[in-house]
Every structure is written in C-alpha cells, then in structure tokens.
N, CA, C and O atoms as a Tinker XYZ file with bonds, in Angstrom:
   388  protein
     1  N    -67.108000  -24.931000  -45.590000    73     2
     2  CA   -67.885000  -23.713000  -45.394000    64     1     3
     3  C    -69.198000  -24.087000  -44.720000    63     2     4     5
     4  O    -69.945000  -24.932000  -45.213000    81     3
     5  N    -69.463000  -23.461000  -43.611000    73     3     6
     6  CA   -70.729000  -23.718000  -42.927000    64     5     7
     7  C    -71.823000  -22.863000  -43.535000    63     6     8     9
     8  O    -71.555000  -21.787000  -44.070000    81     7
     9  N    -73.033000  -23.335000  -43.454000    73     7    10
    10  CA   -74.158000  -22.624000  -44.067000    64     9    11
    11  C    -74.751000  -21.651000  -43.061000    63    10    12    13
    12  O    -75.801000  -21.918000  -42.478000    81    11
    13  N    -74.076000  -20.517000  -42.855000    73    11    14
    14  CA   -74.522000  -19.533000  -41.873000    64    13    15
    15  C    -75.333000  -18.409000  -42.489000    63    14    16    17
    16  O    -76.013000  -17.674000  -41.772000    81    15
    17  N    -75.275000  -18.264000  -43.789000    73    15    18
    18  CA   -75.970000  -17.179000  -44.461000    64    17    19
    19  C    -77.288000  -17.720000  -45.000000    63    18    20    21
    20  O    -77.309000  -18.633000  -45.825000    81    19
    21  N    -78.372000  -17.149000  -44.528000    73    19    22
    22  CA   -79.687000  -17.608000  -44.975000    64    21    23
    23  C    -80.140000  -16.797000  -46.188000    63    22    24    25
    24  O    -79.577000  -15.748000  -46.498000    81    23
    25  N    -81.160000  -17.302000  -46.860000    73    23    26
    26  CA   -81.735000  -16.580000  -48.001000    64    25    27
    27  C    -82.320000  -15.246000  -47.548000    63    26    28    29
    28  O    -82.271000  -14.258000  -48.280000    81    27
    29  N    -82.879000  -15.226000  -46.321000    73    27    30
    30  CA   -83.454000  -13.988000  -45.796000    64    29    31
    31  C    -82.367000  -12.926000  -45.590000    63    30    32    33
    32  O    -82.590000  -11.737000  -45.816000    81    31
    33  N    -81.199000  -13.380000  -45.160000    73    31    34
    34  CA   -80.087000  -12.442000  -44.970000    64    33    35
    35  C    -79.668000  -11.837000  -46.302000    63    34    36    37
    36  O    -79.424000  -10.635000  -46.399000    81    35
    37  N    -79.589000  -12.674000  -47.322000    73    35    38
    38  CA   -79.220000  -12.175000  -48.658000    64    37    39
    39  C    -80.280000  -11.194000  -49.156000    63    38    40    41
    40  O    -79.938000  -10.153000  -49.717000    81    39
    41  N    -81.539000  -11.505000  -48.962000    73    39    42
    42  CA   -82.626000  -10.600000  -49.359000    64    41    43
    43  C    -82.483000   -9.265000  -48.639000    63    42    44    45
    44  O    -82.594000   -8.204000  -49.252000    81    43
    45  N    -82.233000   -9.327000  -47.325000    73    43    46
    46  CA   -82.114000   -8.119000  -46.519000    64    45    47
    47  C    -80.933000   -7.266000  -46.973000    63    46    48    49
    48  O    -81.063000   -6.049000  -47.102000    81    47
    49  N    -79.791000   -7.892000  -47.216000    73    47    50
    50  CA   -78.615000   -7.159000  -47.690000    64    49    51
    51  C    -78.904000   -6.542000  -49.059000    63    50    52    53
    52  O    -78.488000   -5.416000  -49.333000    81    51
    53  N    -79.613000   -7.273000  -49.912000    73    51    54
    54  CA   -79.982000   -6.737000  -51.221000    64    53    55
    55  C    -80.870000   -5.508000  -51.094000    63    54    56    57
    56  O    -80.716000   -4.541000  -51.841000    81    55
    57  N    -81.792000   -5.549000  -50.153000    73    55    58
    58  CA   -82.670000   -4.394000  -49.930000    64    57    59
    59  C    -81.858000   -3.212000  -49.415000    63    58    60    61
    60  O    -82.024000   -2.089000  -49.890000    81    59
    61  N    -80.983000   -3.461000  -48.449000    73    59    62
    62  CA   -80.163000   -2.381000  -47.905000    64    61    63
    63  C    -79.272000   -1.750000  -48.969000    63    62    64    65
    64  O    -79.075000   -0.534000  -48.985000    81    63
    65  N    -78.738000   -2.580000  -49.855000    73    63    66
    66  CA   -77.844000   -2.086000  -50.906000    64    65    67
    67  C    -78.615000   -1.614000  -52.138000    63    66    68    69
    68  O    -78.019000   -1.155000  -53.113000    81    67
    69  N    -79.944000   -1.730000  -52.088000    73    67    70
    70  CA   -80.806000   -1.343000  -53.209000    64    69    71
    71  C    -80.393000   -2.075000  -54.485000    63    70    72    73
    72  O    -80.222000   -1.474000  -55.546000    81    71
    73  N    -80.238000   -3.396000  -54.344000    73    71    74
    74  CA   -79.855000   -4.243000  -55.467000    64    73    75
    75  C    -80.986000   -5.214000  -55.788000    63    74    76    77
    76  O    -81.657000   -5.722000  -54.890000    81    75
    77  N    -81.181000   -5.456000  -57.047000    73    75    78
    78  CA   -82.089000   -6.505000  -57.482000    64    77    79
    79  C    -81.221000   -7.654000  -57.977000    63    78    80    81
    80  O    -80.599000   -7.562000  -59.036000    81    79
    81  N    -81.184000   -8.725000  -57.213000    73    79    82
    82  CA   -80.315000   -9.843000  -57.540000    64    81    83
    83  C    -81.122000  -10.992000  -58.117000    63    82    84    85
    84  O    -82.217000  -11.295000  -57.644000    81    83
    85  N    -80.575000  -11.626000  -59.138000    73    83    86
    86  CA   -81.201000  -12.826000  -59.684000    64    85    87
    87  C    -80.913000  -13.986000  -58.740000    63    86    88    89
    88  O    -80.142000  -13.836000  -57.792000    81    87
    89  N    -81.519000  -15.125000  -58.987000    73    87    90
    90  CA   -81.293000  -16.298000  -58.155000    64    89    91
    91  C    -79.840000  -16.724000  -58.139000    63    90    92    93
    92  O    -79.305000  -17.096000  -57.094000    81    91
    93  N    -79.193000  -16.669000  -59.311000    73    91    94
    94  CA   -77.775000  -17.038000  -59.406000    64    93    95
    95  C    -76.900000  -16.057000  -58.630000    63    94    96    97
    96  O    -75.957000  -16.454000  -57.947000    81    95
    97  N    -77.228000  -14.768000  -58.745000    73    95    98
    98  CA   -76.449000  -13.749000  -58.037000    64    97    99
    99  C    -76.623000  -13.882000  -56.528000    63    98   100   101
   100  O    -75.678000  -13.670000  -55.768000    81    99
   101  N    -77.830000  -14.233000  -56.098000    73    99   102
   102  CA   -78.069000  -14.430000  -54.668000    64   101   103
   103  C    -77.251000  -15.603000  -54.150000    63   102   104   105
   104  O    -76.658000  -15.528000  -53.073000    81   103
   105  N    -77.221000  -16.678000  -54.914000    73   103   106
   106  CA   -76.464000  -17.859000  -54.494000    64   105   107
   107  C    -74.965000  -17.549000  -54.459000    63   106   108   109
   108  O    -74.261000  -17.977000  -53.544000    81   107
   109  N    -74.480000  -16.802000  -55.459000    73   107   110
   110  CA   -73.057000  -16.426000  -55.490000    64   109   111
   111  C    -72.733000  -15.512000  -54.308000    63   110   112   113
   112  O    -71.685000  -15.663000  -53.680000    81   111
   113  N    -73.628000  -14.562000  -53.999000    73   111   114
   114  CA   -73.402000  -13.664000  -52.863000    64   113   115
   115  C    -73.408000  -14.446000  -51.555000    63   114   116   117
   116  O    -72.626000  -14.160000  -50.649000    81   115
   117  N    -74.288000  -15.430000  -51.465000    73   115   118
   118  CA   -74.364000  -16.269000  -50.275000    64   117   119
   119  C    -73.049000  -17.020000  -50.065000    63   118   120   121
   120  O    -72.544000  -17.095000  -48.945000    81   119
   121  N    -72.503000  -17.570000  -51.140000    73   119   122
   122  CA   -71.225000  -18.291000  -51.044000    64   121   123
   123  C    -70.084000  -17.345000  -50.694000    63   122   124   125
   124  O    -69.227000  -17.672000  -49.872000    81   123
   125  N    -70.075000  -16.163000  -51.326000    73   123   126
   126  CA   -69.015000  -15.188000  -51.042000    64   125   127
   127  C    -69.063000  -14.733000  -49.587000    63   126   128   129
   128  O    -68.025000  -14.635000  -48.933000    81   127
   129  N    -70.254000  -14.456000  -49.080000    73   127   130
   130  CA   -70.373000  -14.022000  -47.692000    64   129   131
   131  C    -69.959000  -15.142000  -46.735000    63   130   132   133
   132  O    -69.355000  -14.883000  -45.694000    81   131
   133  N    -70.283000  -16.373000  -47.088000    73   131   134
   134  CA   -69.854000  -17.511000  -46.278000    64   133   135
   135  C    -68.342000  -17.626000  -46.243000    63   134   136   137
   136  O    -67.761000  -17.914000  -45.197000    81   135
   137  N    -67.695000  -17.400000  -47.399000    73   135   138
   138  CA   -66.227000  -17.452000  -47.455000    64   137   139
   139  C    -65.614000  -16.350000  -46.594000    63   138   140   141
   140  O    -64.596000  -16.555000  -45.934000    81   139
   141  N    -66.250000  -15.178000  -46.612000    73   139   142
   142  CA   -65.748000  -14.075000  -45.785000    64   141   143
   143  C    -65.837000  -14.433000  -44.306000    63   142   144   145
   144  O    -64.896000  -14.195000  -43.549000    81   143
   145  N    -66.958000  -15.000000  -43.899000    73   143   146
   146  CA   -67.121000  -15.381000  -42.497000    64   145   147
   147  C    -66.149000  -16.487000  -42.103000    63   146   148   149
   148  O    -65.629000  -16.497000  -40.987000    81   147
   149  N    -65.906000  -17.416000  -43.022000    73   147   150
   150  CA   -64.928000  -18.468000  -42.751000    64   149   151
   151  C    -63.532000  -17.876000  -42.565000    63   150   152   153
   152  O    -62.776000  -18.315000  -41.698000    81   151
   153  N    -63.197000  -16.880000  -43.380000    73   151   154
   154  CA   -61.884000  -16.241000  -43.264000    64   153   155
   155  C    -61.780000  -15.494000  -41.935000    63   154   156   157
   156  O    -60.734000  -15.518000  -41.288000    81   155
   157  N    -62.853000  -14.838000  -41.532000    73   155   158
   158  CA   -62.849000  -14.135000  -40.250000    64   157   159
   159  C    -62.662000  -15.134000  -39.109000    63   158   160   161
   160  O    -61.931000  -14.860000  -38.157000    81   159
   161  N    -63.317000  -16.288000  -39.202000    73   159   162
   162  CA   -63.120000  -17.333000  -38.191000    64   161   163
   163  C    -61.667000  -17.784000  -38.152000    63   162   164   165
   164  O    -61.114000  -18.031000  -37.080000    81   163
   165  N    -61.060000  -17.889000  -39.316000    73   163   166
   166  CA   -59.657000  -18.298000  -39.404000    64   165   167
   167  C    -58.770000  -17.238000  -38.742000    63   166   168   169
   168  O    -57.818000  -17.580000  -38.041000    81   167
   169  N    -59.077000  -15.960000  -38.959000    73   167   170
   170  CA   -58.300000  -14.892000  -38.338000    64   169   171
   171  C    -58.489000  -14.879000  -36.828000    63   170   172   173
   172  O    -57.555000  -14.572000  -36.087000    81   171
   173  N    -59.691000  -15.210000  -36.371000    73   171   174
   174  CA   -59.964000  -15.235000  -34.931000    64   173   175
   175  C    -59.180000  -16.323000  -34.211000    63   174   176   177
   176  O    -59.032000  -16.267000  -32.990000    81   175
   177  N    -58.682000  -17.300000  -34.933000    73   175   178
   178  CA   -57.890000  -18.365000  -34.328000    64   177   179
   179  C    -56.454000  -17.923000  -34.026000    63   178   180   181
   180  O    -55.746000  -18.595000  -33.276000    81   179
   181  N    -56.023000  -16.802000  -34.604000    73   179   182
   182  CA   -54.647000  -16.333000  -34.405000    64   181   183
   183  C    -54.447000  -15.839000  -32.973000    63   182   184   185
   184  O    -55.353000  -15.277000  -32.359000    81   183
   185  N    -53.246000  -16.063000  -32.463000    73   183   186
   186  CA   -52.895000  -15.589000  -31.134000    64   185   187
   187  C    -52.436000  -14.133000  -31.236000    63   186   188   189
   188  O    -51.369000  -13.856000  -31.784000    81   187
   189  N    -53.223000  -13.221000  -30.721000    73   187   190
   190  CA   -52.893000  -11.794000  -30.767000    64   189   191
   191  C    -52.678000  -11.245000  -29.360000    63   190   192   193
   192  O    -52.836000  -10.047000  -29.128000    81   191
   193  N    -52.325000  -12.101000  -28.442000    73   191   194
   194  CA   -52.177000  -11.716000  -27.030000    64   193   195
   195  C    -51.151000  -10.605000  -26.845000    63   194   196   197
   196  O    -51.411000   -9.645000  -26.119000    81   195
   197  N    -49.990000  -10.717000  -27.486000    73   195   198
   198  CA   -48.913000   -9.743000  -27.280000    64   197   199
   199  C    -48.854000   -8.682000  -28.383000    63   198   200   201
   200  O    -47.844000   -7.989000  -28.509000    81   199
   201  N    -49.897000   -8.544000  -29.166000    73   199   202
   202  CA   -49.921000   -7.564000  -30.250000    64   201   203
   203  C    -50.673000   -6.330000  -29.767000    63   202   204   205
   204  O    -51.820000   -6.414000  -29.326000    81   203
   205  N    -50.005000   -5.182000  -29.857000    73   203   206
   206  CA   -50.639000   -3.943000  -29.420000    64   205   207
   207  C    -51.671000   -3.492000  -30.447000    63   206   208   209
   208  O    -51.452000   -3.636000  -31.650000    81   207
   209  N    -52.793000   -2.950000  -29.982000    73   207   210
   210  CA   -53.779000   -2.415000  -30.924000    64   209   211
   211  C    -53.204000   -1.225000  -31.683000    63   210   212   213
   212  O    -52.375000   -0.482000  -31.156000    81   211
   213  N    -53.648000   -1.054000  -32.913000    73   211   214
   214  CA   -53.180000    0.083000  -33.701000    64   213   215
   215  C    -54.344000    0.668000  -34.482000    63   214   216   217
   216  O    -55.327000   -0.012000  -34.778000    81   215
   217  N    -54.210000    1.922000  -34.801000    73   215   218
   218  CA   -55.254000    2.579000  -35.579000    64   217   219
   219  C    -54.869000    2.679000  -37.043000    63   218   220   221
   220  O    -55.707000    2.991000  -37.890000    81   219
   221  N    -53.605000    2.415000  -37.344000    73   219   222
   222  CA   -53.125000    2.516000  -38.716000    64   221   223
   223  C    -52.002000    1.511000  -38.899000    63   222   224   225
   224  O    -51.252000    1.238000  -37.962000    81   223
   225  N    -51.883000    0.966000  -40.089000    73   223   226
   226  CA   -50.844000   -0.042000  -40.317000    64   225   227
   227  C    -49.446000    0.561000  -40.391000    63   226   228   229
   228  O    -48.459000   -0.146000  -40.191000    81   227
   229  N    -49.350000    1.845000  -40.672000    73   227   230
   230  CA   -48.057000    2.513000  -40.716000    64   229   231
   231  C    -47.869000    3.313000  -39.436000    63   230   232   233
   232  O    -48.851000    3.766000  -38.848000    81   231
   233  N    -46.638000    3.495000  -38.994000    73   231   234
   234  CA   -46.408000    4.239000  -37.748000    64   233   235
   235  C    -46.574000    5.744000  -37.941000    63   234   236   237
   236  O    -45.596000    6.492000  -37.941000    81   235
   237  N    -47.801000    6.171000  -38.102000    73   235   238
   238  CA   -48.080000    7.596000  -38.297000    64   237   239
   239  C    -48.476000    8.201000  -36.953000    63   238   240   241
   240  O    -49.331000    7.673000  -36.243000    81   239
   241  N    -47.849000    9.295000  -36.630000    73   239   242
   242  CA   -48.177000   10.010000  -35.405000    64   241   243
   243  C    -48.847000   11.322000  -35.793000    63   242   244   245
   244  O    -49.155000   11.539000  -36.965000    81   243
   245  N    -49.065000   12.163000  -34.855000    73   243   246
   246  CA   -49.737000   13.423000  -35.125000    64   245   247
   247  C    -49.029000   14.164000  -36.256000    63   246   248   249
   248  O    -47.872000   14.563000  -36.117000    81   247
   249  N    -49.717000   14.342000  -37.356000    73   247   250
   250  CA   -49.114000   14.973000  -38.522000    64   249   251
   251  C    -49.622000   16.405000  -38.721000    63   250   252   253
   252  O    -49.417000   17.012000  -39.772000    81   251
   253  N    -50.286000   16.926000  -37.695000    73   251   254
   254  CA   -50.774000   18.294000  -37.813000    64   253   255
   255  C    -49.606000   19.266000  -37.795000    63   254   256   257
   256  O    -48.580000   19.005000  -37.166000    81   255
   257  N    -49.761000   20.359000  -38.470000    73   255   258
   258  CA   -48.742000   21.393000  -38.461000    64   257   259
   259  C    -49.403000   22.707000  -38.055000    63   258   260   261
   260  O    -50.627000   22.835000  -38.061000    81   259
   261  N    -48.596000   23.641000  -37.716000    73   259   262
   262  CA   -49.108000   24.946000  -37.342000    64   261   263
   263  C    -49.735000   25.606000  -38.562000    63   262   264   265
   264  O    -49.151000   25.590000  -39.646000    81   263
   265  N    -50.903000   26.177000  -38.395000    73   263   266
   266  CA   -51.592000   26.844000  -39.494000    64   265   267
   267  C    -51.044000   28.255000  -39.629000    63   266   268   269
   268  O    -51.283000   29.112000  -38.779000    81   267
   269  N    -50.308000   28.485000  -40.707000    73   267   270
   270  CA   -49.686000   29.776000  -40.926000    64   269   271
   271  C    -50.252000   30.376000  -42.208000    63   270   272   273
   272  O    -50.253000   29.727000  -43.254000    81   271
   273  N    -50.727000   31.599000  -42.127000    73   271   274
   274  CA   -51.250000   32.291000  -43.303000    64   273   275
   275  C    -50.066000   32.750000  -44.144000    63   274   276   277
   276  O    -49.180000   33.454000  -43.660000    81   275
   277  N    -50.063000   32.342000  -45.409000    73   275   278
   278  CA   -48.939000   32.700000  -46.268000    64   277   279
   279  C    -49.312000   33.711000  -47.344000    63   278   280   281
   280  O    -48.437000   34.379000  -47.896000    81   279
   281  N    -50.585000   33.828000  -47.642000    73   279   282
   282  CA   -50.981000   34.802000  -48.658000    64   281   283
   283  C    -51.748000   35.930000  -47.979000    63   282   284   285
   284  O    -52.450000   35.720000  -46.990000    81   283
   285  N    -51.604000   37.084000  -48.510000    73   283   286
   286  CA   -52.283000   38.259000  -47.975000    64   285   287
   287  C    -53.371000   38.673000  -48.964000    63   286   288   289
   288  O    -53.663000   37.946000  -49.914000    81   287
   289  N    -53.958000   39.822000  -48.741000    73   287   290
   290  CA   -54.969000   40.339000  -49.661000    64   289   291
   291  C    -54.269000   40.711000  -50.966000    63   290   292   293
   292  O    -53.673000   41.781000  -51.088000    81   291
   293  N    -54.356000   39.803000  -51.938000    73   291   294
   294  CA   -53.662000   39.983000  -53.208000    64   293   295
   295  C    -54.682000   40.195000  -54.328000    63   294   296   297
   296  O    -54.531000   39.679000  -55.435000    81   295
   297  N    -55.709000   40.959000  -54.013000    73   295   298
   298  CA   -56.821000   41.160000  -54.938000    64   297   299
   299  C    -56.376000   41.692000  -56.297000    63   298   300   301
   300  O    -56.885000   41.256000  -57.330000    81   299
   301  N    -55.455000   42.607000  -56.305000    73   299   302
   302  CA   -55.026000   43.212000  -57.573000    64   301   303
   303  C    -54.429000   42.161000  -58.513000    63   302   304   305
   304  O    -54.773000   42.122000  -59.694000    81   303
   305  N    -53.545000   41.315000  -57.999000    73   303   306
   306  CA   -52.926000   40.286000  -58.843000    64   305   307
   307  C    -53.935000   39.234000  -59.268000    63   306   308   309
   308  O    -53.873000   38.735000  -60.392000    81   307
   309  N    -54.862000   38.891000  -58.383000    73   307   310
   310  CA   -55.875000   37.898000  -58.732000    64   309   311
   311  C    -56.788000   38.437000  -59.826000    63   310   312   313
   312  O    -57.116000   37.717000  -60.769000    81   311
   313  N    -57.191000   39.665000  -59.713000    73   311   314
   314  CA   -58.092000   40.249000  -60.708000    64   313   315
   315  C    -57.409000   40.472000  -62.062000    63   314   316   317
   316  O    -58.092000   40.696000  -63.061000    81   315
   317  N    -56.092000   40.417000  -62.110000    73   315   318
   318  CA   -55.393000   40.525000  -63.397000    64   317   319
   319  C    -55.750000   39.339000  -64.299000    63   318   320   321
   320  O    -55.664000   39.446000  -65.523000    81   319
   321  N    -56.149000   38.212000  -63.706000    73   319   322
   322  CA   -56.520000   37.021000  -64.471000    64   321   323
   323  C    -57.970000   37.047000  -64.937000    63   322   324   325
   324  O    -58.372000   36.208000  -65.743000    81   323
   325  N    -58.750000   37.985000  -64.449000    73   323   326
   326  CA   -60.173000   38.027000  -64.786000    64   325   327
   327  C    -60.377000   38.594000  -66.188000    63   326   328   329
   328  O    -59.778000   39.611000  -66.538000    81   327
   329  N    -61.222000   37.940000  -66.995000    73   327   330
   330  CA   -61.513000   38.500000  -68.312000    64   329   331
   331  C    -62.226000   39.844000  -68.180000    63   330   332   333
   332  O    -61.996000   40.765000  -68.963000    81   331
   333  N    -63.100000   39.938000  -67.168000    73   331   334
   334  CA   -63.794000   41.199000  -66.887000    64   333   335
   335  C    -63.880000   41.377000  -65.383000    63   334   336   337
   336  O    -64.013000   40.409000  -64.634000    81   335
   337  N    -63.800000   42.642000  -64.948000    73   335   338
   338  CA   -63.938000   42.919000  -63.527000    64   337   339
   339  C    -64.751000   44.189000  -63.322000    63   338   340   341
   340  O    -64.817000   45.063000  -64.187000    81   339
   341  N    -65.367000   44.257000  -62.146000    73   339   342
   342  CA   -66.180000   45.428000  -61.832000    64   341   343
   343  C    -66.138000   45.624000  -60.323000    63   342   344   345
   344  O    -66.415000   44.687000  -59.574000    81   343
   345  N    -65.807000   46.788000  -59.876000    73   343   346
   346  CA   -65.773000   47.155000  -58.464000    64   345   347
   347  C    -64.924000   46.201000  -57.635000    63   346   348   349
   348  O    -65.310000   45.840000  -56.523000    81   347
   349  N    -63.785000   45.792000  -58.153000    73   347   350
   350  CA   -62.877000   44.941000  -57.406000    64   349   351
   351  C    -63.304000   43.488000  -57.307000    63   350   352   353
   352  O    -62.869000   42.784000  -56.395000    81   351
   353  N    -64.160000   43.010000  -58.240000    73   351   354
   354  CA   -64.617000   41.627000  -58.217000    64   353   355
   355  C    -64.679000   41.097000  -59.639000    63   354   356   357
   356  O    -64.646000   41.867000  -60.598000    81   355
   357  N    -64.768000   39.770000  -59.772000    73   355   358
   358  CA   -64.936000   39.157000  -61.082000    64   357   359
   359  C    -66.318000   39.496000  -61.601000    63   358   360   361
   360  O    -67.292000   39.440000  -60.851000    81   359
   361  N    -66.418000   39.846000  -62.872000    73   359   362
   362  CA   -67.707000   40.097000  -63.485000    64   361   363
   363  C    -68.013000   38.873000  -64.366000    63   362   364   365
   364  O    -67.219000   38.493000  -65.227000    81   363
   365  N    -69.187000   38.268000  -64.123000    73   363   366
   366  CA   -69.593000   37.079000  -64.848000    64   365   367
   367  C    -70.906000   37.338000  -65.544000    63   366   368   369
   368  O    -71.643000   38.249000  -65.166000    81   367
   369  N    -71.213000   36.535000  -66.576000    73   367   370
   370  CA   -72.489000   36.725000  -67.267000    64   369   371
   371  C    -73.656000   36.438000  -66.322000    63   370   372   373
   372  O    -73.547000   35.611000  -65.416000    81   371
   373  N    -74.747000   37.117000  -66.541000    73   371   374
   374  CA   -75.940000   36.909000  -65.741000    64   373   375
   375  C    -76.511000   35.514000  -66.037000    63   374   376   377
   376  O    -76.609000   35.110000  -67.196000    81   375
   377  N    -76.878000   34.800000  -65.000000    73   375   378
   378  CA   -77.405000   33.442000  -65.181000    64   377   379
   379  C    -78.877000   33.353000  -64.835000    63   378   380   381
   380  O    -79.523000   32.376000  -65.211000    81   379
   381  N    -79.436000   34.326000  -64.137000    73   379   382
   382  CA   -80.842000   34.312000  -63.755000    64   381   383
   383  C    -81.520000   35.527000  -64.377000    63   382   384   385
   384  O    -81.019000   36.650000  -64.316000    81   383
   385  N    -82.656000   35.263000  -64.966000    73   383   386
   386  CA   -83.374000   36.393000  -65.592000    64   385   387
   387  C    -84.401000   36.947000  -64.658000    63   386   388
   388  O    -85.102000   37.898000  -65.005000    81   387
C-alpha cells in the first residue's frame, strides 16, 4: 500500500462528512482509503478494450409504459371511509387556534 492519503486529506474528509475522528479512527480511515485506492489501481490494470460501456449491470431497456388513467372521480366511495365528512370532503379536527 502506497502512502497516498495525507493527514490533511483525512482532516478535510472529516470536515466534509461532519465527523469528529479520534487519532485511531483517522489512522484507520487513512488505511481504508489507501486500500480503496490500491483496489482501484488494480482494476485499472484490467484490459477493458473490447468491453462496451453500460449504465446498468442488468440488461434493462426503456421500461416506461403508457400512462393510463384507471380511476375516475370516485369521491362517494372514498368518503364512505371517512369518519366524518362535510361538503364532499374529509372533516378533520381543528389543529390551529
């Protein structure tokens, strides 16, 4: 593991994440970030010349469907569930005095 992560970088990341890290936590974060960068370097060594770019790991295509309205103005049936109603609407207890 190369020492690419400086103490200043850890401090900066801690500030951005609004974290207060102890000395041990900073050192552990430094090692973890170094391992991540090492793994990225390892991935960069792979030959991806003939691999097509993708936006998703599964072969998902346009999944949009036509927007069809299925319910109509069913106010009467909806208001049957209301404990109280007034003028075609739900009546609720007053919350502001």
